N, C-alpha and C positions, 0 to 999 in steps of 0.2 A: 803204230800210229793211225797210220793210213787205215789199215784193216778195223782199227777200235774206231777210230770216225765214222767208218761205212755202218759197224754194228747200231754203233751209236745213234745215228740216221733211222737205220732202219725201226729202232725203237721209237723215236718221235713219231716216224709215219704211222704205227702201231696203237700211239696214243691220240694221231691227230683223228683216224681214220675212226672212234668208237664211237662218236656222235653222227657219222653216217648215218643217213635214212636203211632203215633196216631192208628194204627192197633192194639196196644197195649189195647186198652182203656178196653176192654173187658175181656183180658186175665189177663198177667202179672201185669200190673196197677190194676186193679182190686183186684186182689187175694191179692197184697202186701198192699192195702189201707186197705182191710177188716181185712185181720190180724193184722192192726196196728191201726186200732179202735176198734177191738175187744179185746185188751187188757186193757186198762183203763173201757173200758164198764162192761167187766166182773167182773173186783174190785168195780165199781162203785153198781153193781148188785149184788153181793155176800157182800157187806157191808149194803146194804139196806134189807137183810134179816133176820129173826127171829132168827136165831140160828145160831152158831160159825162151826156144822157142814158143814150145807149150804154155810156160808161164805170160807168156806175151800176148798169147790167143785168148785165154781166160781173160788177161786185164781189156783186152779190147771187148767181148762179150759184156765183161763189168760194166766200161763204158756204155754201150748201148743202153743197157737197163736203168745206165742214171739220168740218159737222155730220155729215154721212153718216161721214167717216173718224173720226170720234170715237166713233160707233156701233158701227163694227166694230174700232178697237181694244177698247173695251168686252166685245166677241165674245171678241176676239181672246185678253181676259187671262182672258174664263170658261171658255175651251176650255184653258189653261193654253199657250198659242202662247207669251205674254209672259208675264212676271213682271207684279205689282202696280208696284210702283214705276216701273218703266220705263213704264207705262201713264199712271199718274199724271203722272209727267214730262211726255210729250207730250201729254196731256189739257190738260196746264200750256201748253204754246206753242202750241198750238190755240187756246185762251182768249184768250191775248194779240193770236193775230193776228185772230180776231173782235172784237176790239175796236178794233183798227187799222182793220178793215173797216168796221163801223160807223161810226167818227169820219167816215173818210173819204166813206163815202155821205150820212151827214149833211152836211157840207160840198160836197158836189155840188148836193147839193138844196138848200141854202140859196143855193148862189149860182145855180143853175138861176131860184128863184121873182126 
């Protein structure tokens, strides 16, 4: 479910950034999309590793990408690329993913000890 939610978020981000100005294609649009794709990608890569320690590390990278995405969406909203309602909805999804991420990290850490 955690991975699916993060993939669903990435798809929503692609939809949300379709209307961004063309001159932002290699700027904010690209950064937002890369951050969004990085979240499920790092979860998947970590899950495919052979150790809980590696998985935990990739979950940390995924969480960093989610924080980056959150900040970029705030910027996009403030410069009127997306409306506040969409930004808040996406931010809520990011928060849910972050909570799941931290729960999984905590359980991996406990099982390592």
